N, C-alpha and C positions, 0 to 999 in steps of 0.2 A: 633514619630510614623508616622505623616503625610508624612515626607520625605521618609520613607521606603515605604509607600503606593504609593507615587508618583513614586518612583524608580520601583516598581513592575508594576505599570500601564504603565509606559513608556516602560519597557521591553516587556510587552504584545503588545503595539503599534508597537514596532520594529518587534516582531514576526509576527504580522499580515501583516506588510509590506513585510517581507520576503516571506510569503505565497503568497501574491498577485503577487510579482515578479515571483516566481516559476510558478504560475498558468498561467501567460501570456507569460513568456519568457523561462521557463524551466531552468534547471541547467546551461545551456550555458550562459544564460543572468543574472545569479545570481552573482552580484558584490556588493561590499560595496557601490559604487556610485549609482547603480540602486536602492538599498534599501533606501538610503538617499533621492534620488529623489522621490521615491514612498511615503516616509514619509514626504516630504517637509522639510527636515532637512539637517544638514551637515554630511559629512562622519565622522567627529569627534564624533558626537553623536552615530552613529552606531558602531564605533570602541570602544566606551566606553562599549558596551555590547558584542560585538564580535570583538576581537582585530585583527583578520585576516580573510581572505576569507575562510581558512580551518575551522575556528571556526564557521563561518556563514553556511558553507555547512553541517557540523556535526549537527548544530542546525536544519537546514532545514530537514535533514533526520529524526531527532528525532520528529519533528513536523509531518512529513508525516506518520511515524509509529503510533504516537498517534491517528491521524485521521483515519488511517486504522483500528486500534483496535476498535475505536468507531463505525465503520461501520458494523463490524461483530456482528451479533445478539447473545445474550446469548442462550445457547442450553438447558437450564433447562426444557423448555416446549416441547421439542422434543428429539428424540434419534435416534441413528443409521443413516440409510440412509437419512431420512428426515432432521436431524440436519446437516449431511454432505452436503447435497444439499444446505441448507440455508447458510452454511459457505462459500461454493464455489461461490454461486451466489452473495454473499455480496461483493466479490472483482471484479466482472464483471462491466464494465461501463454501468450500467443500470439507473443511475441518474446523473444529472449534477455534483453533489458532487463527486460521485465515478469516473466519467469520468475525472474530473479535477485532482483528486488524482492519477489516473492511468497515466495521462500525466506527472505528476511530477515524479512518480516512473520510468517510462520508460526513461525520460530525465536524470535521475540520474545514469543510468547504465554506461554510458561512463566514467563519473567521478569516479565511484566506481571501474571500471576495471583498471583505470590508477593509483589509489592511494591505497597503502597497508592498511592504516587505514580505509578508506571508504569501501574497499573490505571486510575487516574483519567485519565491521558493517553490511554489506549486507549479508554476510555468516551467521552471527548470526541471522539476521532477518528471513532469509529463514529457518534456523534451528528451530526458535520459531514457524513459520507458520506451518511447518510440524509437530511439536510436538503438536500443537493445533488441527490439523486434525487427528492425529493418533488414539486417543481414539474413535473418531467418526467412523473411518474405522473399528476398532476392534469391536465396537458395531454392526455395519452393518454386519460384518462377523459372529458374534455370532448369529445374527438374521437370517442368511442365505440369506442376501440381497447382499452380495459381496462374491466372491470366497475366499476359505480358503488359499490363497497364502500369501507370505511374506507381512505383512501390511506396512512395510517401502517402499517396491516397489510400492504398490498401492498408498500410500500417495505421493510419488515422481511423479508418473505418473499423478495423479489427479492435483497436483499443476502445473506441466508442461502443461497439457492440458488447464487448466483454464487460465494460463498466456499467452498461445498461442492464446486463444480466445481474451484476452484483447488486445494484440498487433494488431491482425487483425482488431478488432473493432475500435481501435484508428485510424488506417490508412485508413480504408474503412467503415465508420459507415453506409453508405447506404446499403452495402452488408451484414452487420452484425447488423441489428436493434435489439432492446431489445427482441422482441418476438423470433427471430431466436437464439439469444444467449441462452435464457432459453431452447429452444427446443434442441439445440446442447448439452447442459449440461445434460438435461434429457435423451437424446438418448445415450450419452456416458455412463452414469450411468446404464442405462438399459442394454446396451451391456455388461458391466462388470458383471452385475448380472447374465446374461445368460451364461457367460463363465465358 
């Protein structure tokens, strides 16, 4: 049993090193050697857990998705437009953790566009994200807070708007401080409500 615990603890250590490399170097800097250096270990140790760079990247995307899910608050205590606003705001770079997470995601896009397996993973991730937003949009429509148009179109537009804010804030954080990001999200939702 202790050997199994040591193995699981070591895998967590390697995962933490993967995340630190991602956070500082992005996906372009994610290599087996970089993770080994971050871990102060050999590449052989890293390849024991991740036999290839592809396996390492897949694991990194899984880590990023798990961290993203943890950031989005549960919506049991709110509904409709308020719950939707909370879910959308949770993905904006409003905290050091969400900023780091968004830097990782944006840096992953190039790799995902170039690799069919990673592209499929990203497509599935976006499908899950839209599926999580859709019931909130439908509730807001039922409450009269969003127009009664196709909810799938509203979800796609809201996801695209939010990710557009993310990219702008990452490239120009001074022009898109936290207060402005929240204001832009509120203004966008208010404009949809009036349409």
